[in-house]
N, C-alpha and C positions, 0 to 999 in steps of 0.2 A: 131582398133585404136592403134597406137604405143606410147610408152613412151620412151624418151631418158633421161637417168638418169646419172648424171655426178658428179665427185668430183675433186677438184683442190685446192691444198695448194699454195697460191699466194706468199709465201715467204716474209713475213713482208712488205706487201703493204703499202706504206707510201707516203706522199706528203707534200711539204713545198713550200711556195711562193718564197723562196730563192733558190729552187732547181728544178725549173720547167723543165729545159732542161733534167735533170736526169730522172724525172718522165716521160717525153714524150718518152725518149728512152725505158724505161720499158714498157710503154704502147704499143709502136710499136712492142715489142717482145711478149707481153701477148695477144694482141688483136687477132692475127691470130689463136691462140690456142682456145680462148673462142669462136670465131665464128665457128671454125671447130667442136667444141663439139655440137653446135646446140641443146643445152639441153632444155628439157621441165622443168626439175628440176635440179638445180645446187647447190651443197653444196660447200662452200668455207671455207678455213681456213686461219689463219694468216692475217686477214684484220685489218689494223691499223685504229685508229680514231684520228682525228686532230682537233685543235682549229683554227677557222678562225681568231681570235685575242686572245691576252693573257688572257683576263678574260671571254671568251666565253666558253660554254660547248663543249665537244668533239662531233664531228659528222663524218660521213663517207665521208669526202671530197675526199680522194684518190679514193674510190670506185665509187663515182658519176662521177668523171672525167674519170675513166677507162671505165665505162659502157656507157658514153654519146654517143648518136648516134647509139647505138646497140639495138637489140631487147630486151636485158636484162634490159635496162633502164626502161621499162614499166612493168616489171614482178612484181608480188606480192613479198613481202620481209619480212623475219623474221631475227632478229639479236640478238646476245647475249649481255648482259650487265655485267659490273663488279658486282660480287655477293654482295648483300647488298645495291646496288644503282640502280638508273634508267638510268645510263649513260654508254656508252661503255668504255672498258678499252683502254689504249693508244695503246697496241699491242695485237695480237693473239686473235682477236674476230672471232666468227663464224657467217657466213651469209648464209642464204638459200634463193634462188631465184626460183620462180615458175611461169610458163606460166599460170597456173590455180589458182583459188582462194585458199588462205590459210584460212581454217575455224577456226583453233585454233593453237596457238603456245605457247611454254613455254620453259624455261630452267630448267635443273636439276643440282643441285649442293649440294650434301650431303642431298638430300631429302629422300633417301632410306638407303644409307650406311652412318652412322654418322662418323664424325671425331674421331680419336683416338690418343692416345699418345703411342709412342714406347720408352721404357727405354733402352738406349744403355748399353751394359755390362760395369761393372766397369773396370777402367784402373788403376791397382794397388790400391792406397788409394783414388783415385778420383772416385766419383759417378757422371757421367754426368747428366745434366738436360734432362728430357724426351723431345722427339721431336714430335711435332704435325704433324700428317699425314693428309694433306688436299690437295684437287685437285687444280692444277694450274689454271684451267679455267672450266666453266660449259659445260654441254652437251646442244644441241639445238634440240628441237623437233617441228615438224609441222605436222598437219593433212591437207592434200591437197585434193581438190575435182576436179577430172578430169571430162570431159564432161559426162561420163556415170554415174556419181553420187556416185560411190563406193569410199570411202575414201582411200587415199594413205597415210600411216604413214611413215615419214622419220625422221631419227635421224642423225644429223651432229655432228661429234666429232673430237677432236684432243687430243689424249692421250699424256702424258708426254714422252719426249725423255728418253732413258735409260741411259743417262749420269748421273754421281753421283750428288746427291743433296749436298748442303753445310752442312757439319757436323763439328762442333767444337769439338776438343778433346784436351786433355792435351799435345799431341804431335804435335799439329798444324794442320790446315786445309789441308796442302799439304802432310801429312803423309799417308803411305799406310793404316793404320788403319782408318783414316778419309775417304779415298777413298772407301774402301770396305763397310764401314758402310753407306756412302752416296749412293753407288750403291744399297744397300738393301732398303734404304729409297725411292729411285726413283722407284724401283720395286713395293714397296707397293702402291705408288701413282698411278702408271700406271695400275697395275692389280686391285687395289681397284676401280678405276673409271670404268674400264671395267666391273667389277662385278655390279656396280650400273647401268650401261647402260643395262646390260643383265637382271637385275631384273626389270627395267622399261619396257623392251620389254615383259617380262612375264605378266605384268599388261595389256598390249595391247592384248596379246593372251587370257588372262582370259576373257576379254570383247568381243573379236572377234576372235574365234579360226581359222578362215580362213582369217586372216587379210592380206591385201597387205601391206607389211612392208619392208623397206630398211634401212640399216645402212651404212653410207658413211663417209669417211674421212681419216685422217692421223692417223693410229693406232700406229705409231712408233714401229711396230712389224710385223714380217713376218707371213706367213700363218700357221707356226707351233708353234709360240710363244704363251705363256699362254693367253695374252689379246685377241688374235684372236680366240683361242679356247673357251674362256669364252663367247665371243660375239656370236659365232656360235651356242653354245648350244648343240654341238655334237662333240665328239672327232675324230671320223673316220667314214668310210662308214658303219661299222657294228653297230654303235651307233646312227645313225640318226633317229630322231623322227619327229613327225608332227610339232614341234616347232623349229627344227633346221634350221639355215640359210645357204644358199648356197653362196659361194664366186664366183662372176662372173668373176673376173680377172684371175682366174686360167684356164679359157677357152682360153686365149691368148697363141699363140705359145711360147714355152719355151724360145726361143732365144730373144723374145721381152717382156718377163714377168718381167718387172722391172719398178719402178717409181722413184728411185733415184740411183745414182752411188756413192759409198763410197770407196775411196782409191782404185779405179780400179775394185771394186766388185759390179755388179748390184744387187740391193735389191728391194724387193716388200714390201713396208711398207704402201702404200695407198690401200684402199680396198672398194669394194661395195659388201655387203652381203644382200641377199634378202630371203624372206619367200617362202614357197612352192607355194603359190598362184601367186607370181610373177615369180618364177624360171621356172615354166612350160611354160611361154610365152617368154623365153629367145630367142633372135635371133642373137645377135652379141655383142662382147666386143672389144674395142680398147683402147690401151694405147699410148698416143701421146708423145713418148719419143725420137723421132729423134732429134739429136743434143744436147741432155741433157748433161750438164756439171757435172763434178765430184765435189761433195759438199766439199771434203777435199781440193782440189786444186784450186777451183774457186776463182778468184780475185774480190774484190769489185771495183766498184759497180756491183751487180748481175743484168744482163739483163734477163728479164723473170723470171723464177723460177727454183730452183734446184729440184723441184718435177715435175713429168709428170702427167698430168690429165688423168683420166679414164672415158670413156663413155660407157654405156651399152644400147642396144636397146632391148626393150621387147614389146610383144604384149599384150594389155589388153583385 
């Protein structure tokens, strides 16, 4: 039996009754990619939630319209919510779709790594207020039951982009001091959440040493950056252990090994990492990046996505 496992950042998927033509244009660009993935398990990022009318709760109206008439419309579904509520956020939600039953699902948001305060250095006589380090959005986990009955553990994530976080200083938010401190805050958020994801993975291995486990999503980090290395649980080939995760996208030919283009430079920031129990059944990885636009120079409205999806085929 094969498993087709995919990840796709949909680039702020949104819908409004006043912009139906724009949505249909996006749908026409996204649908061929979704169908080409033919995924059994599909991890999505940047899924917006909309209100059918002003006083209604938010729901996945754009996603429902995108998937209508496709096999994915009937898939089991898990989705993130805004932390502390039971409703989705307006933007950047995580959604996990599965051809097979989802037995359990949960989100993780400072469940293992607690929030902390970072005190910026003094600036002359000014002592800045401490900055709370908190994740921008949760992680989404699901335990899926394929036909053979052995659970498949999947973690869908979207780590913070490395752009500077807003930091107020006595010199103003646009100052170089504000920028470098904001870059440091962003790094703490991104790498801190990668640590929480990895520690959650450790709990799965504690309970099930030979777990079928996959981590999929937009890491906002390449294969050598700290977040990816944290999630893998092994720094290089000489330090791989039984709990290390294998990146499946690095099996793609180097000329096609990218999921975004930034100012003319191809970059690999979306990933699929799997445990040894899955890696031994690897058959193929594809990155559907033909015609991908440069995220720096792309003009609004964006057709499709500025991220390329990845799909891996594995034998179970």
